[in-house]
KEZA-840645 format. One record per residue: residue number from 1; chain; y, z, x of N, C-alpha, C in turn. Coordinates in Angstrom, 1 decimal, always signed. Example, Ala and Ser with C-alpha at 12.3 -4.5 7.8 and 13.67 -1.06 7.14 Angstrom:
BEGIN
(site 1; 'A'; (-5.7; +7.8; +13.2); (-4.5; +7.8; +12.3); (-3.3; +7.8; +13.2))
(site 2; 'A'; (-2.2; +7.1; +12.8); (-1.1; +7.1; +13.7); (+0.0; +7.9; +12.9))
***
This chain:
BEGIN
(site 1; 'A'; (-1.2; +0.0; +0.8); (+0.0; +0.0; +0.0); (+1.2; +0.0; +0.9))
(site 2; 'A'; (+2.2; -0.8; +0.4); (+3.5; -0.7; +1.2); (+4.3; +0.5; +0.6))
(site 3; 'A'; (+5.5; +0.7; +1.1); (+6.3; +1.9; +0.6); (+6.6; +1.8; -0.8))
(site 4; 'A'; (+7.0; +0.7; -1.3); (+7.3; +0.5; -2.8); (+6.1; +0.8; -3.7))
(site 5; 'A'; (+5.0; +0.2; -3.2); (+3.7; +0.4; -4.0); (+3.3; +1.9; -4.0))
(site 6; 'A'; (+3.5; +2.5; -2.9); (+3.2; +3.9; -2.7); (+4.0; +4.8; -3.7))
(site 7; 'A'; (+5.3; +4.5; -3.7); (+6.2; +5.3; -4.6); (+5.9; +5.0; -6.1))
(site 8; 'A'; (+5.6; +3.8; -6.5); (+5.4; +3.5; -7.9); (+4.0; +3.7; -8.3))
(site 9; 'A'; (+3.1; +3.9; -7.3); (+1.7; +4.0; -7.6); (+1.1; +2.8; -8.3))
(site 10; 'A'; (+1.7; +1.7; -8.0); (+1.2; +0.4; -8.6); (+1.3; -0.7; -7.5))
(site 11; 'A'; (+0.3; -1.5; -7.5); (+0.3; -2.6; -6.5); (+1.0; -3.8; -7.2))
(site 12; 'A'; (+1.5; -4.7; -6.4); (+2.2; -5.8; -6.9); (+1.3; -6.7; -7.9))
(site 13; 'A'; (+0.0; -6.6; -7.7); (-0.9; -7.4; -8.5); (-1.4; -6.6; -9.8))
(site 14; 'A'; (-1.1; -5.3; -9.9); (-1.5; -4.6; -11.1); (-0.8; -5.1; -12.3))
(site 15; 'A'; (-1.5; -5.0; -13.4); (-1.0; -5.5; -14.7); (-1.3; -4.4; -15.8))
(site 16; 'A'; (-0.4; -4.3; -16.8); (-0.6; -3.4; -17.9); (-1.4; -4.1; -19.0))
(site 17; 'A'; (-2.1; -3.3; -19.8); (-2.8; -3.8; -20.9); (-1.9; -3.8; -22.1))
(site 18; 'A'; (-1.8; -4.8; -22.9); (-0.8; -4.8; -24.0); (-1.3; -3.9; -25.1))
(site 19; 'A'; (-0.4; -3.4; -25.9); (-0.7; -2.6; -27.1); (-0.2; -3.4; -28.3))
(site 20; 'A'; (-1.1; -3.8; -29.2); (-0.8; -4.6; -30.3); (-0.8; -3.7; -31.6))
(site 21; 'A'; (+0.3; -3.6; -32.2); (+0.4; -2.8; -33.4); (+0.3; -3.7; -34.7))
(site 22; 'A'; (-0.6; -3.4; -35.6); (-0.8; -4.1; -36.8); (-0.5; -3.2; -38.0))
(site 23; 'A'; (+0.3; -3.6; -38.9); (+0.6; -2.8; -40.1); (-0.2; -3.3; -41.2))
(site 24; 'A'; (-1.1; -2.4; -41.8); (-1.9; -2.8; -42.9); (-1.3; -2.2; -44.2))
(site 25; 'A'; (-0.9; -3.0; -45.1); (-0.1; -2.6; -46.3); (-1.0; -2.6; -47.5))
(site 26; 'A'; (-1.2; -1.5; -48.1); (-2.1; -1.3; -49.3); (-1.3; -1.1; -50.5))
(site 27; 'A'; (-0.8; -2.2; -51.1); (-0.1; -2.0; -52.4); (-0.3; -3.3; -53.2))
(site 28; 'A'; (-0.2; -3.1; -54.5); (-0.3; -4.3; -55.4); (+1.0; -5.1; -55.4))
(site 29; 'A'; (+2.1; -4.4; -54.9); (+3.4; -5.1; -54.9); (+3.5; -5.9; -53.5))
(site 30; 'A'; (+4.1; -7.1; -53.5); (+4.2; -7.8; -52.2); (+5.1; -7.0; -51.3))
(site 31; 'A'; (+4.9; -7.1; -50.0); (+5.8; -6.5; -49.0); (+7.2; -7.1; -49.1))
(site 32; 'A'; (+8.2; -6.3; -49.2); (+9.5; -6.8; -49.3); (+10.4; -6.2; -48.2))
(site 33; 'A'; (+9.8; -5.6; -47.2); (+10.6; -5.0; -46.1); (+10.7; -6.0; -44.9))
(site 34; 'A'; (+11.4; -5.5; -43.9); (+11.6; -6.3; -42.7); (+10.3; -6.5; -42.0))
(site 35; 'A'; (+10.2; -7.6; -41.3); (+9.0; -7.9; -40.5); (+9.4; -8.2; -39.0))
(site 36; 'A'; (+10.7; -8.1; -38.7); (+11.1; -8.3; -37.3); (+12.2; -7.3; -37.0))
(site 37; 'A'; (+12.4; -7.0; -35.7); (+13.4; -6.1; -35.3); (+14.8; -6.6; -35.7))
(site 38; 'A'; (+15.1; -7.9; -35.6); (+16.4; -8.4; -35.9); (+16.7; -8.1; -37.4))
(site 39; 'A'; (+15.7; -8.2; -38.3); (+15.9; -8.0; -39.7); (+16.3; -6.5; -40.0))
(site 40; 'A'; (+15.9; -5.6; -39.0); (+16.2; -4.2; -39.2); (+17.5; -3.7; -38.6))
(site 41; 'A'; (+18.1; -4.6; -37.8); (+19.4; -4.2; -37.1); (+20.6; -5.0; -37.6))
(site 42; 'A'; (+21.7; -4.4; -37.5); (+23.0; -5.1; -37.7); (+23.5; -5.6; -36.3))
(site 43; 'A'; (+23.3; -6.9; -36.1); (+23.6; -7.5; -34.8); (+24.7; -8.5; -35.0))
(site 44; 'A'; (+25.8; -8.4; -34.4); (+26.8; -9.4; -34.5); (+26.2; -10.7; -34.0))
(site 45; 'A'; (+26.5; -11.8; -34.6); (+25.9; -13.1; -34.3); (+26.0; -13.5; -32.8))
(site 46; 'A'; (+27.2; -13.1; -32.3); (+27.4; -13.5; -30.9); (+26.5; -12.7; -29.9))
(site 47; 'A'; (+25.9; -11.6; -30.4); (+25.1; -10.8; -29.5); (+23.6; -11.0; -29.8))
(site 48; 'A'; (+23.3; -11.7; -30.9); (+21.9; -11.8; -31.3); (+21.0; -12.4; -30.2))
(site 49; 'A'; (+21.5; -13.3; -29.4); (+20.7; -14.0; -28.4); (+20.3; -13.0; -27.3))
(site 50; 'A'; (+21.0; -11.9; -27.2); (+20.8; -10.9; -26.1); (+19.9; -9.8; -26.5))
(site 51; 'A'; (+19.6; -9.7; -27.8); (+18.7; -8.6; -28.3); (+17.3; -9.2; -28.5))
(site 52; 'A'; (+16.3; -8.7; -27.8); (+15.0; -9.1; -28.0); (+14.5; -8.9; -29.5))
(site 53; 'A'; (+13.8; -9.9; -30.0); (+13.3; -9.7; -31.4); (+11.8; -9.5; -31.3))
(site 54; 'A'; (+11.4; -8.5; -32.0); (+9.9; -8.2; -32.0); (+9.4; -8.4; -33.4))
(site 55; 'A'; (+8.4; -9.2; -33.5); (+7.8; -9.5; -34.8); (+6.7; -8.4; -35.1))
(site 56; 'A'; (+6.6; -8.0; -36.4); (+5.6; -7.0; -36.8); (+4.4; -7.8; -37.3))
(site 57; 'A'; (+3.2; -7.5; -36.9); (+2.0; -8.1; -37.5); (+1.7; -7.4; -38.8))
(site 58; 'A'; (+1.8; -8.1; -39.9); (+1.6; -7.5; -41.2); (+0.4; -8.0; -41.8))
(site 59; 'A'; (-0.5; -7.2; -42.3); (-1.7; -7.6; -43.1); (-1.5; -6.9; -44.4))
(site 60; 'A'; (-1.3; -7.8; -45.5); (-1.3; -7.3; -46.8); (-2.7; -7.3; -47.4))
(site 61; 'A'; (-3.2; -6.1; -47.8); (-4.5; -6.0; -48.3); (-4.7; -6.8; -49.5))
(site 62; 'A'; (-3.7; -7.0; -50.3); (-3.8; -7.7; -51.6); (-3.9; -9.2; -51.4))
(site 63; 'A'; (-3.3; -9.7; -50.3); (-3.4; -11.2; -50.0); (-3.0; -11.4; -48.5))
(site 64; 'A'; (-3.8; -12.0; -47.8); (-3.5; -12.4; -46.4); (-4.2; -13.6; -46.0))
(site 65; 'A'; (-3.7; -14.2; -44.9); (-4.3; -15.5; -44.4); (-5.1; -15.3; -43.1))
(site 66; 'A'; (-5.4; -14.0; -42.8); (-6.1; -13.8; -41.5); (-7.6; -14.2; -41.7))
(site 67; 'A'; (-8.2; -14.6; -40.6); (-9.6; -14.9; -40.6); (-10.3; -13.8; -39.8))
(site 68; 'A'; (-11.2; -13.1; -40.5); (-11.9; -12.0; -39.9); (-13.3; -12.4; -39.6))
(site 69; 'A'; (-13.8; -11.9; -38.5); (-15.2; -12.3; -38.0); (-16.2; -11.2; -38.3))
(site 70; 'A'; (-15.7; -10.0; -38.5); (-16.6; -8.9; -38.8); (-16.8; -8.8; -40.3))
(site 71; 'A'; (-18.0; -8.8; -40.7); (-18.4; -8.8; -42.2); (-17.8; -7.6; -42.9))
(site 72; 'A'; (-17.7; -6.4; -42.3); (-17.1; -5.3; -43.0); (-15.6; -5.5; -43.3))
(site 73; 'A'; (-14.9; -6.1; -42.3); (-13.5; -6.4; -42.5); (-13.3; -7.5; -43.6))
(site 74; 'A'; (-14.2; -8.4; -43.6); (-14.1; -9.5; -44.7); (-14.3; -8.8; -46.0))
(site 75; 'A'; (-15.4; -8.0; -46.2); (-15.7; -7.3; -47.4); (-14.5; -6.4; -47.8))
(site 76; 'A'; (-14.0; -5.7; -46.9); (-12.9; -4.7; -47.2); (-11.7; -5.5; -47.8))
(site 77; 'A'; (-11.2; -6.5; -47.1); (-10.1; -7.2; -47.6); (-10.3; -8.0; -48.8))
(site 78; 'A'; (-11.5; -8.5; -49.0); (-11.8; -9.2; -50.2); (-11.8; -8.3; -51.4))
(site 79; 'A'; (-12.4; -7.1; -51.2); (-12.4; -6.1; -52.3); (-11.0; -5.6; -52.6))
(site 80; 'A'; (-10.2; -5.4; -51.6); (-8.8; -4.9; -51.8); (-8.0; -6.0; -52.5))
(site 81; 'A'; (-8.3; -7.2; -52.2); (-7.5; -8.3; -52.9); (-7.9; -8.3; -54.4))
(site 82; 'A'; (-9.2; -8.1; -54.7); (-9.6; -8.0; -56.1); (-9.0; -6.8; -56.8))
(site 83; 'A'; (-9.1; -5.7; -56.2); (-8.6; -4.4; -56.8); (-7.1; -4.5; -57.0))
(site 84; 'A'; (-6.4; -5.0; -56.1); (-4.9; -5.0; -56.2); (-4.3; -6.3; -56.9))
(site 85; 'A'; (-5.2; -7.1; -57.4); (-4.7; -8.3; -58.1); (-4.1; -8.0; -59.4))
(site 86; 'A'; (-2.8; -8.2; -59.5); (-2.0; -7.8; -60.7); (-2.3; -8.7; -61.9))
(site 87; 'A'; (-3.0; -9.9; -61.6); (-3.3; -10.8; -62.7); (-4.5; -10.3; -63.5))
(site 88; 'A'; (-5.3; -9.4; -62.9); (-6.5; -8.9; -63.6); (-6.2; -7.6; -64.2))
(site 89; 'A'; (-6.8; -7.3; -65.4); (-6.8; -6.0; -66.0); (-7.6; -5.1; -65.1))
(site 90; 'A'; (-7.4; -3.8; -65.2); (-8.2; -2.8; -64.4); (-9.7; -3.0; -64.6))
(site 91; 'A'; (-10.1; -3.3; -65.9); (-11.5; -3.5; -66.2); (-12.0; -4.8; -65.6))
(site 92; 'A'; (-11.3; -5.8; -65.6); (-11.7; -7.1; -65.0); (-11.8; -6.9; -63.5))
(site 93; 'A'; (-10.8; -6.3; -62.9); (-10.9; -6.1; -61.5); (-12.1; -5.2; -61.1))
(site 94; 'A'; (-12.4; -4.2; -61.9); (-13.6; -3.4; -61.6); (-14.9; -4.2; -61.7))
(site 95; 'A'; (-15.0; -5.0; -62.7); (-16.2; -5.8; -62.9); (-16.3; -6.8; -61.7))
(site 96; 'A'; (-15.2; -7.5; -61.4); (-15.2; -8.5; -60.3); (-15.6; -7.8; -59.0))
(site 97; 'A'; (-15.0; -6.6; -58.7); (-15.3; -5.9; -57.5); (-16.8; -5.5; -57.4))
(site 98; 'A'; (-17.3; -5.0; -58.6); (-18.7; -4.6; -58.6); (-19.6; -5.8; -58.3))
(site 99; 'A'; (-19.3; -6.9; -59.0); (-20.1; -8.2; -58.8); (-20.0; -8.6; -57.3))
(site 100; 'A'; (-18.8; -8.6; -56.7); (-18.7; -9.0; -55.3); (-19.5; -8.0; -54.4))
(site 101; 'A'; (-19.4; -6.7; -54.7); (-20.1; -5.8; -53.9); (-21.7; -5.9; -54.0))
(site 102; 'A'; (-22.2; -6.2; -55.2); (-23.6; -6.4; -55.3); (-24.1; -7.7; -54.6))
(site 103; 'A'; (-23.3; -8.8; -54.8); (-23.6; -10.1; -54.2); (-23.6; -10.0; -52.7))
(site 104; 'A'; (-22.7; -9.3; -52.1); (-22.5; -9.2; -50.7); (-23.1; -8.0; -50.0))
(site 105; 'A'; (-23.7; -7.1; -50.8); (-24.4; -5.9; -50.3); (-23.4; -5.1; -49.4))
(site 106; 'A'; (-22.3; -4.8; -50.0); (-21.2; -4.1; -49.3); (-21.7; -2.8; -48.6))
(site 107; 'A'; (-21.4; -2.6; -47.4); (-21.8; -1.4; -46.7); (-21.1; -0.1; -47.1))
(site 108; 'A'; (-21.8; +1.0; -46.8); (-21.2; +2.3; -47.1); (-19.8; +2.5; -46.4))
(site 109; 'A'; (-19.7; +2.1; -45.2); (-18.4; +2.3; -44.5); (-17.3; +1.6; -45.2))
(site 110; 'A'; (-17.6; +0.4; -45.8); (-16.6; -0.4; -46.5); (-16.2; +0.4; -47.8))
(site 111; 'A'; (-17.2; +0.9; -48.5); (-17.0; +1.7; -49.7); (-16.1; +2.8; -49.4))
(site 112; 'A'; (-16.3; +3.5; -48.3); (-15.5; +4.7; -47.9); (-14.1; +4.3; -47.6))
(site 113; 'A'; (-13.9; +3.1; -46.9); (-12.6; +2.7; -46.6); (-11.8; +2.2; -47.8))
(site 114; 'A'; (-12.5; +1.6; -48.7); (-11.8; +1.2; -50.0); (-11.4; +2.4; -50.8))
(site 115; 'A'; (-12.3; +3.4; -50.8); (-12.0; +4.7; -51.5); (-10.7; +5.3; -50.9))
(site 116; 'A'; (-10.7; +5.4; -49.5); (-9.5; +5.9; -48.9); (-8.2; +5.1; -49.1))
(site 117; 'A'; (-8.3; +3.8; -49.0); (-7.2; +3.0; -49.2); (-6.6; +3.0; -50.6))
(site 118; 'A'; (-7.5; +3.2; -51.6); (-7.1; +3.3; -53.0); (-6.9; +4.7; -53.5))
(site 119; 'A'; (-6.9; +5.7; -52.6); (-6.8; +7.1; -52.9); (-7.7; +7.5; -54.0))
(site 120; 'A'; (-9.0; +7.1; -53.9); (-9.9; +7.4; -54.9); (-10.9; +8.6; -54.5))
(site 121; 'A'; (-11.2; +9.3; -55.5); (-12.2; +10.4; -55.3); (-13.6; +9.8; -55.3))
(site 122; 'A'; (-14.4; +10.2; -54.4); (-15.8; +9.7; -54.4); (-16.8; +10.8; -53.9))
(site 123; 'A'; (-18.0; +10.7; -54.5); (-19.0; +11.7; -54.1); (-19.6; +11.3; -52.8))
(site 124; 'A'; (-19.1; +11.8; -51.7); (-19.7; +11.4; -50.4); (-21.1; +11.9; -50.2))
(site 125; 'A'; (-21.5; +13.0; -50.8); (-22.8; +13.5; -50.6); (-23.8; +12.6; -51.3))
(site 126; 'A'; (-23.4; +12.0; -52.4); (-24.3; +11.0; -53.1); (-24.5; +9.8; -52.2))
(site 127; 'A'; (-23.5; +9.4; -51.5); (-23.7; +8.3; -50.5); (-24.6; +8.7; -49.4))
(site 128; 'A'; (-24.5; +9.9; -48.9); (-25.4; +10.4; -47.8); (-26.8; +10.3; -48.3))
(site 129; 'A'; (-27.1; +10.7; -49.6); (-28.4; +10.7; -50.1); (-28.9; +9.3; -50.5))
(site 130; 'A'; (-27.9; +8.4; -50.6); (-28.3; +7.0; -51.1); (-28.2; +6.8; -52.6))
(site 131; 'A'; (-27.6; +7.9; -53.3); (-27.5; +7.8; -54.7); (-26.3; +7.1; -55.2))
(site 132; 'A'; (-25.2; +7.0; -54.3); (-24.0; +6.4; -54.7); (-24.0; +5.0; -54.4))
(site 133; 'A'; (-23.2; +4.2; -55.2); (-23.0; +2.8; -54.9); (-21.6; +2.4; -55.4))
(site 134; 'A'; (-21.3; +1.1; -55.2); (-20.0; +0.6; -55.4); (-19.5; +0.8; -56.9))
(site 135; 'A'; (-20.5; +0.8; -57.8); (-20.2; +0.9; -59.2); (-19.5; +2.3; -59.4))
(site 136; 'A'; (-20.0; +3.3; -58.8); (-19.5; +4.7; -58.9); (-18.1; +4.7; -58.4))
(site 137; 'A'; (-17.8; +4.1; -57.3); (-16.5; +4.0; -56.7); (-15.5; +3.4; -57.7))
(site 138; 'A'; (-15.8; +2.3; -58.3); (-14.9; +1.6; -59.1); (-14.6; +2.3; -60.4))
(site 139; 'A'; (-15.6; +3.0; -60.9); (-15.4; +3.9; -62.1); (-14.4; +5.0; -61.7))
(site 140; 'A'; (-14.6; +5.6; -60.5); (-13.7; +6.6; -60.0); (-12.3; +6.1; -59.8))
(site 141; 'A'; (-12.2; +4.9; -59.3); (-10.8; +4.3; -59.1); (-10.1; +4.1; -60.5))
(site 142; 'A'; (-10.9; +3.7; -61.5); (-10.3; +3.5; -62.8); (-9.9; +4.8; -63.4))
(site 143; 'A'; (-10.8; +5.8; -63.3); (-10.4; +7.2; -63.8); (-9.2; +7.7; -63.1))
(site 144; 'A'; (-9.2; +7.6; -61.8); (-8.0; +8.2; -61.0); (-6.7; +7.5; -61.4))
(site 145; 'A'; (-6.8; +6.2; -61.6); (-5.6; +5.4; -62.0); (-5.1; +5.8; -63.4))
(site 146; 'A'; (-6.1; +6.0; -64.3); (-5.7; +6.4; -65.6); (-5.2; +7.8; -65.6))
(site 147; 'A'; (-5.8; +8.7; -64.9); (-5.3; +10.1; -64.8); (-3.8; +10.2; -64.2))
(site 148; 'A'; (-3.6; +9.3; -63.2); (-2.2; +9.3; -62.6); (-1.2; +8.9; -63.7))
(site 149; 'A'; (-1.6; +7.8; -64.4); (-0.7; +7.4; -65.5); (-0.4; +8.4; -66.5))
(site 150; 'A'; (-1.4; +9.1; -67.0); (-1.3; +10.2; -68.0); (-0.5; +11.4; -67.4))
(site 151; 'A'; (-0.7; +11.7; -66.1); (+0.0; +12.8; -65.4); (+1.5; +12.5; -65.4))
(site 152; 'A'; (+1.8; +11.2; -65.0); (+3.2; +10.8; -65.0); (+3.9; +11.0; -66.3))
(site 153; 'A'; (+3.2; +10.6; -67.4); (+3.8; +10.7; -68.7); (+4.0; +12.2; -69.1))
(site 154; 'A'; (+3.0; +13.0; -68.8); (+3.1; +14.5; -69.1); (+4.3; +15.1; -68.3))
(site 155; 'A'; (+4.4; +14.7; -67.1); (+5.5; +15.3; -66.3); (+6.9; +14.8; -66.7))
(site 156; 'A'; (+7.0; +13.5; -67.0); (+8.2; +12.9; -67.6); (+8.7; +13.7; -68.8))
(site 157; 'A'; (+7.7; +13.8; -69.8); (+8.0; +14.4; -71.0); (+8.4; +15.9; -70.8))
(site 158; 'A'; (+7.6; +16.6; -70.0); (+7.9; +18.0; -69.7); (+9.3; +18.2; -69.2))
(site 159; 'A'; (+9.7; +17.4; -68.2); (+11.1; +17.6; -67.7); (+12.1; +17.2; -68.8))
(site 160; 'A'; (+11.8; +16.1; -69.5); (+12.7; +15.7; -70.6); (+13.0; +16.8; -71.6))
(site 161; 'A'; (+11.9; +17.5; -71.9); (+12.1; +18.6; -72.9); (+12.4; +19.9; -72.3))
(site 162; 'A'; (+12.7; +20.0; -71.0); (+13.2; +21.2; -70.3); (+12.1; +22.2; -70.0))
(site 163; 'A'; (+10.9; +21.8; -69.9); (+9.8; +22.7; -69.6); (+9.9; +23.1; -68.1))
(site 164; 'A'; (+9.4; +24.3; -67.8); (+9.4; +24.8; -66.4); (+8.2; +24.1; -65.7))
(site 165; 'A'; (+8.3; +24.1; -64.4); (+7.2; +23.5; -63.6); (+5.8; +24.2; -63.9))
(site 166; 'A'; (+5.9; +25.5; -64.1); (+4.6; +26.3; -64.5); (+4.1; +25.8; -65.8))
(site 167; 'A'; (+4.9; +25.5; -66.8); (+4.5; +25.0; -68.1); (+3.9; +23.6; -67.9))
(site 168; 'A'; (+4.5; +22.8; -67.1); (+4.0; +21.5; -66.9); (+2.7; +21.5; -66.2))
(site 169; 'A'; (+2.6; +22.4; -65.2); (+1.3; +22.5; -64.5); (+0.2; +22.9; -65.5))
(site 170; 'A'; (+0.5; +23.9; -66.4); (-0.5; +24.3; -67.4); (-0.9; +23.1; -68.3))
(site 171; 'A'; (+0.1; +22.3; -68.7); (-0.2; +21.2; -69.6); (-1.1; +20.2; -68.8))
(site 172; 'A'; (-0.8; +19.9; -67.6); (-1.6; +19.0; -66.8); (-3.0; +19.4; -66.7))
(site 173; 'A'; (-3.2; +20.7; -66.4); (-4.6; +21.2; -66.3); (-5.4; +21.1; -67.6))
(site 174; 'A'; (-4.7; +21.4; -68.7); (-5.4; +21.3; -70.0); (-5.6; +19.9; -70.4))
(site 175; 'A'; (-4.6; +19.1; -70.4); (-4.7; +17.7; -70.9); (-5.6; +16.8; -70.1))
(site 176; 'A'; (-5.6; +17.0; -68.8); (-6.3; +16.1; -67.9); (-7.6; +16.8; -67.4))
(site 177; 'A'; (-7.8; +18.0; -67.8); (-9.0; +18.8; -67.3); (-9.2; +18.7; -65.8))
(site 178; 'A'; (-8.1; +19.1; -65.1); (-8.1; +19.1; -63.7); (-7.8; +20.5; -63.1))
(site 179; 'A'; (-8.2; +20.8; -61.9); (-7.9; +22.1; -61.4); (-6.4; +22.3; -61.0))
(site 180; 'A'; (-6.0; +23.5; -60.8); (-4.6; +23.7; -60.5); (-4.1; +22.9; -59.3))
(site 181; 'A'; (-4.9; +22.8; -58.3); (-4.5; +22.1; -57.0); (-4.2; +20.6; -57.4))
(site 182; 'A'; (-5.1; +20.0; -58.2); (-4.9; +18.6; -58.6); (-3.6; +18.4; -59.4))
(site 183; 'A'; (-3.4; +19.4; -60.3); (-2.2; +19.4; -61.2); (-0.9; +19.5; -60.3))
(site 184; 'A'; (-1.0; +20.3; -59.3); (+0.1; +20.5; -58.3); (+0.4; +19.2; -57.6))
(site 185; 'A'; (-0.7; +18.5; -57.2); (-0.6; +17.3; -56.5); (+0.1; +16.2; -57.3))
(site 186; 'A'; (-0.3; +16.1; -58.6); (+0.4; +15.2; -59.5); (+1.9; +15.6; -59.7))
(site 187; 'A'; (+2.2; +16.8; -59.9); (+3.5; +17.3; -60.0); (+4.4; +16.9; -58.8))
(site 188; 'A'; (+3.9; +17.1; -57.6); (+4.6; +16.8; -56.4); (+4.8; +15.3; -56.3))
(site 189; 'A'; (+3.8; +14.5; -56.8); (+3.8; +13.1; -56.7); (+4.9; +12.5; -57.6))
(site 190; 'A'; (+5.0; +13.0; -58.8); (+5.9; +12.4; -59.8); (+7.2; +13.1; -60.1))
(site 191; 'A'; (+7.3; +14.4; -59.7); (+8.6; +15.1; -60.1); (+9.8; +14.5; -59.5))
(site 192; 'A'; (+9.7; +14.0; -58.3); (+10.9; +13.5; -57.6); (+11.4; +12.2; -58.3))
(site 193; 'A'; (+10.5; +11.5; -58.9); (+10.9; +10.3; -59.6); (+11.6; +10.6; -60.9))
(site 194; 'A'; (+11.3; +11.8; -61.5); (+11.9; +12.1; -62.8); (+13.1; +12.9; -62.7))
(site 195; 'A'; (+13.4; +13.6; -61.6); (+14.5; +14.5; -61.5); (+15.8; +13.7; -61.2))
***
């Protein structure tokens, strides 16, 4: 090593490995945010050429044009596209996703990833024993989606009629047959939108 290499602990021929950041967006709404650094900054036109622009790699789970070579990735994104398709009713999406899963023999890891991405409850122990399957997951997704909708209505009405948070929590537990913790989760999720 020469003196400069010794001080920097790098040889002139050493190279760094790049880090590639990919944003995976799980929503039924199209991405409407910035995808480049320039879009995020206020740069006077005369300085734009001097500011490096960095592009964000965006993968929309609902629709993308990426070509995946791993079958689990293919299944995951195909199922997410079906589930998040706003053209389909929840029932149609569930049926189509079940059919896809059965035809392609979707793996357990994909089911778990879809459950996580859609914020769905799933019986993991049933999967460990081999009793669970994609049908169970899609029924849970539908139930969770329906419960969230009803929870939002209960919370909106509760605040509209001047009920306390404790009263709203009690109503959520009774009407949705959920434990206190889940009712609290719903309240935290929707109260900011209503206040």
